[in-house]
VOFI-792526 format. One line per field, with one value per residue (C-alpha): residue in three letters; x, y, z. Coordinates in steps of 0.05 Angstrom, whole numbers. Each point is the difference from the previous one (the first is absolute). Layout:
# VOFI-792526
type = ALA,... $
px = X,... $
py = Y,... $
pz = Z,... $
This chain:
# VOFI-792526
type = MET,LYS,ILE,ILE,SER,LEU,GLN,PRO,SER,ILE,SER,ILE,ILE,LEU,ASP,ARG,LEU,GLY,CYS,LEU,ASP,SER,LEU,ALA,ALA,CYS,THR,ARG,TYR,CYS,LEU,GLU,ALA,VAL,PRO,ALA,LEU,ARG,GLU,ARG,SER,LEU,PRO,VAL,VAL,HIS,ASP,SER,TRP,SER,THR,LYS,VAL,GLU,GLU,LEU,LEU,PRO,VAL,ARG,ALA,ASP,LEU,VAL,ILE,ALA,SER,VAL,PRO,TYR,ARG,GLN,GLU,SER,LEU,THR,ALA,ILE,LEU,LYS,SER,GLY,ARG,PRO,VAL,LEU,ALA,LEU,ALA,PRO,ARG,THR,LEU,GLU,ASP,ILE,TYR,GLN,ASP,ILE,ARG,LEU,ILE,ALA,SER,THR,VAL,GLN,ALA,SER,SER,CYS,GLY,GLU,LYS,LEU,ILE,ALA,ALA,MET,GLN,SER,ALA,ILE,GLU,ASP,VAL,LYS,THR,ARG,THR,ALA,ALA,ILE,PRO,GLU,LYS,PRO,LEU,VAL,TYR,CYS,GLU,GLU,TRP,GLY,LYS,PRO,LEU,ILE,GLN,SER,GLN,LEU,TRP,VAL,LYS,GLU,LEU,ILE,GLU,ALA,ALA,GLY,GLY,VAL,PHE,LEU,GLY,GLU,PRO,GLY,ALA,THR,VAL,GLU,ALA,GLU,ALA,ILE,ALA,ALA,ALA,ASP,PRO,ASP,VAL,VAL,LEU,ALA,ALA,TRP,CYS,GLY,ALA,GLY,ASN,ARG,VAL,PRO,LEU,GLU,ARG,ILE,ILE,VAL,GLN,ARG,ASN,TRP,GLN,GLU,LEU,ARG,ALA,VAL,THR,SER,ARG,ARG,VAL,TYR,CYS,ILE,ALA,ASP,GLU,LEU,LEU,ASN,THR,PRO,ALA,PRO,THR,LEU,ILE,ASP,GLY,LEU,TYR,ALA,LEU,ALA,GLN,ALA,ILE,HIS,ALA,ASP,GLN,HIS,PRO,ASP,GLN,PHE,GLY,THR,ILE,ALA,SER,THR,SER,VAL,ARG,GLN,ILE,HIS,GLN,PHE,SER,ALA,ASP,THR,SER,THR,LEU,ARG $
px = 271,13,-55,-18,-33,-50,-19,39,-45,28,72,-13,-28,59,46,-34,5,74,-9,24,45,-62,-10,19,-31,-41,-30,31,-51,29,68,-31,-36,58,65,42,-23,38,66,-22,-2,-64,-37,-53,-69,-66,-52,-65,-36,47,47,12,15,63,34,-21,23,77,-1,18,-53,-45,-60,-31,-35,-47,-48,-52,-10,-6,-22,-25,59,52,-34,3,74,14,-36,36,67,-14,19,-42,-35,-21,-51,-18,-61,-6,-57,5,55,-17,11,68,19,-21,44,59,-12,-4,64,35,-20,24,70,0,-3,-67,26,26,-65,-40,46,-9,-76,1,42,-49,-60,34,16,-72,-26,48,-26,-72,16,34,-57,-58,4,-7,-73,-4,-10,11,-36,57,-2,59,13,50,-12,-25,-27,-49,-4,11,-5,54,-3,-33,66,8,-70,22,62,-38,-47,60,27,-63,-36,-64,8,-45,-31,11,71,25,-61,-1,-33,-20,32,-70,-16,63,-18,-69,29,48,55,44,63,19,57,31,45,0,31,69,0,43,-15,-9,-77,-16,-45,-15,-17,-48,-37,-11,-19,-51,-29,17,23,-56,10,10,66,25,-20,33,61,-8,16,59,40,28,55,-38,47,-19,-74,-6,53,-30,62,28,15,-74,19,38,-63,-40,46,-6,-76,-2,46,-45,-66,22,55,-38,-5,67,50,58,-19,6,72,47,-27,-70,24,41,-53,-58,-3,-50,-33,17,73,-15,-53,-1,-76,-54,-20,57,-36,-61 $
py = 448,-23,-40,-19,-68,-14,-71,-61,-5,66,-22,-67,34,48,-60,-36,62,5,66,-10,60,43,-17,52,-38,-61,-43,-58,-44,24,-25,-69,-1,27,-27,43,61,-22,20,71,30,38,36,-47,29,-29,-23,31,-25,32,51,67,68,7,-59,21,73,-14,-45,35,-25,26,-47,-44,-63,-33,-59,-37,-8,70,36,71,19,-26,33,66,-10,-16,63,42,-20,51,-46,-24,-64,-59,-39,-69,-40,-61,-51,-42,-28,53,54,-30,1,73,16,-34,44,62,-15,-19,65,39,-29,3,-75,-8,-53,-43,10,-28,-60,-13,3,-45,-51,-1,-7,-56,-39,6,-26,-57,-22,8,-46,-52,-3,5,-75,-19,-17,18,73,0,49,40,43,47,50,57,6,-44,46,20,-46,44,-30,12,57,1,-12,-64,-21,11,-41,-57,-2,0,-59,-40,13,34,56,-6,64,73,27,45,-13,-20,-69,-44,-69,-30,26,-34,-64,1,10,-59,18,-51,40,48,49,48,58,47,68,4,-73,-28,-75,-5,-3,-52,-44,-53,52,40,-64,-19,72,4,-70,-16,-72,-29,45,-36,38,-24,-73,-3,37,58,56,42,61,40,51,64,43,-41,17,66,41,32,-11,-48,-50,-17,-48,-41,4,-26,-60,-13,4,-49,-47,1,-5,-57,-35,-65,-2,30,2,47,19,74,-1,11,68,-27,-61,40,54,-46,-30,-57,-20,-74,16,12,-53,-73,5,49,-33,37,66,-17 $
pz = -171,71,33,72,-2,56,-18,-25,-61,-25,11,-33,-62,-3,6,-57,-43,13,36,71,-9,4,73,52,60,13,57,36,-35,-66,22,13,-67,-41,30,-49,39,62,-32,-17,71,-15,56,28,15,24,-50,-24,62,52,-32,35,-31,44,-35,-70,3,4,-62,-64,-49,-55,10,53,-25,48,-5,40,57,28,63,3,45,-49,-60,37,15,-73,-23,51,-27,-55,-58,-57,19,-42,41,-28,20,-44,7,-63,-44,-52,53,15,-74,-2,61,-33,-62,43,39,-65,-31,60,-6,-77,-8,-35,-48,57,35,-59,-5,75,-6,-61,37,58,-46,-38,63,23,-66,2,68,-23,-59,44,50,-49,-15,73,10,74,17,76,45,32,63,4,56,10,76,56,55,-25,-61,-61,-69,-51,-49,-69,-37,40,-22,-71,10,33,-60,-47,40,-11,66,22,50,61,27,-12,-11,55,45,72,10,58,11,2,-70,-28,36,-31,-70,12,-49,-35,13,56,-11,50,-21,60,-11,31,22,-56,-1,75,7,55,-42,52,54,-43,-21,73,21,-55,9,-72,14,-44,-60,-65,-10,68,-5,-70,25,-49,49,-19,20,-59,13,6,-41,-61,5,38,-38,-63,-43,-52,57,-3,-56,51,42,-58,-6,75,-5,-58,37,62,-37,-45,39,1,-76,-21,57,-10,-71,15,19,58,20,9,38,49,10,18,70,8,65,-5,8,73,13,-18,-5,16,65,33,-13,44 $
């Protein structure tokens, strides 16, 4: 079985299953997410959002696996390639587990798939246990895009709750800056798709007139590397650690390890105090 992977989540899952040899082509984002792929000289194609039939046709493969986000044009191109297509559209953690099972079954690695799922579930339960004793349940606003403001997906809501926070708003919905200001969250998190950890925290606070938010005055505004929250793959566990680190940094600094500490960028690293944001 040779597979064209059109999203990094798919390549990450195949890597964790020990099945990178199944890949016939992947995206440039897959090369960033799975460095071991850089040595394989695979054909590089565009992702599920922008792929074209012309680049898929020359690749010798048995199956195309795609995942969110999609566009109608890219779906049409994928179908026109004439190969079987596995189109994934996860919303919840349970959906992601089922996608891992499906991919593992496709590459005849079902046992490894179950072990991978069990490891993810165990890690989530561990964080739940560690944060359950913390009395504060902060109200957390988390966004995956800034223009317009789009709130993070349902699986991120589940991870925030596992990390001992309360998710503000409706997952995946567009929201106005004024509505967030009225809710006055304890913690503000930004994980913009494609932005890595480069969200301009100070600038968006000024642009949205959020200077007086509780999260801002207490310096609980953070950027989390987007690949840790927006990629529906086992790397979400690193995202969970980053969330827990950000939500509870004042009670338990650095208790969630090196990955969390290096993946969370806090606003006060750029400002001595919040008066500079005005």
